[in-house]
N, C-alpha and C positions, 0 to 999 in steps of 0.2 A: 375802858381799862380800869381795873380796881384801883382805888386810891393808894392802897399799900404798895402796889407795883409801881405806880407813878412816883411815889415818894422814894422808893428804893432806887429807881433810875435817876431821879433828881440828885441823889447822893453821889452817884458815880459818874455823872455826865462830865464833870470837869476834871476828873482824876485820871490816873494812869492805869487803873485796874482793868478797864474794859477794852480800850482800843487794841485791835488786832486779835483779841481772844475769840476762839470759835464759840458760836452760840447755836444751840438746837432749839427749835420751836415745836412743841408738841401741842396739837390742837385736839381737844376732846369732843368736838362737835363739827360735823360737816357744814353746819349752818353758820359757823363762825369764820368764814373765809375772809371777811372784811377785817376782823380783829387780827387774824394772822398776818394779813397784808400790812396792816397798820404797825404791828410790832416789828415786822421785817423792816419797814421804812424807818422806824425809830432806832432800832439797833444799827442799821446801816448808817444813819446820820450820826450816831454816837461812835462810829468807826469800829464797831465790832464786826467780826467776820461771820455773817449768817451762813451757815452750811446748808445749802438748799437740799442736799440729800438727807439731811437730818431734820428737815422740817416736815413732819408727818402729821396726818390727820387720823385719829383713831375712831373707828366706827362705834362709838359708845351710845350715841343718842340719849335716850332717857334711862339707860341701864344704870343701876346703882351697884357696881361691882367692887368687891374688895380686892386686895392685891392678889390673893390666891386665884380668884376668878379671872382676873386680867391675864395672868400667866397661863391659866388652863385653857383659855380660848385661843385656838391656833391662829386665827386671823389677827387678833389683837397682839398676841405674843410675837408673831412674825413682824408686824409693823413696828412694835417697840424695839425689837432686836435690830431691825434694819436701821432705824433712826439712831440708836445708841452705837451701832457699829460704824456708821458714817461719822458721828461725832468723835468717837474714839480715834478713827483714822485721821481726822482733821487735827486733833490734839497731838497725835504722834508726829504728824508732818510738821506742825508748828514747833514742837520741842526739838526736832532734829535740825531745824533751820534757825532756831532762835539765837540772837546775838545780843550782847549788851550795848550800851551807848557808844562804846569804842569799836564796835564791830567784831568783838571776840565772842566765841560760843559761850552761852550761859550755862 
């Protein structure tokens, strides 16, 4: 895990910002399955809601694609769209059921 990501997670681990929040994990390499599994475990331990349908692996390999090329590739674009759609649905569900500390809708 990059040090910058570890530092960012260290900052929020004891706060109220992350628990219960939907998280999507996008993996840019099919070879990084252990990294994806580790991040899933870390976010789960931190009480985030890892959305399994939004945890996608993009078939990038050694390709160096810019944003336009990513969207132009039908396989990559469909994978990105599926992950983002799953994350969006999870956020919408969370917002529709969110309550404050007193049990009132937020």
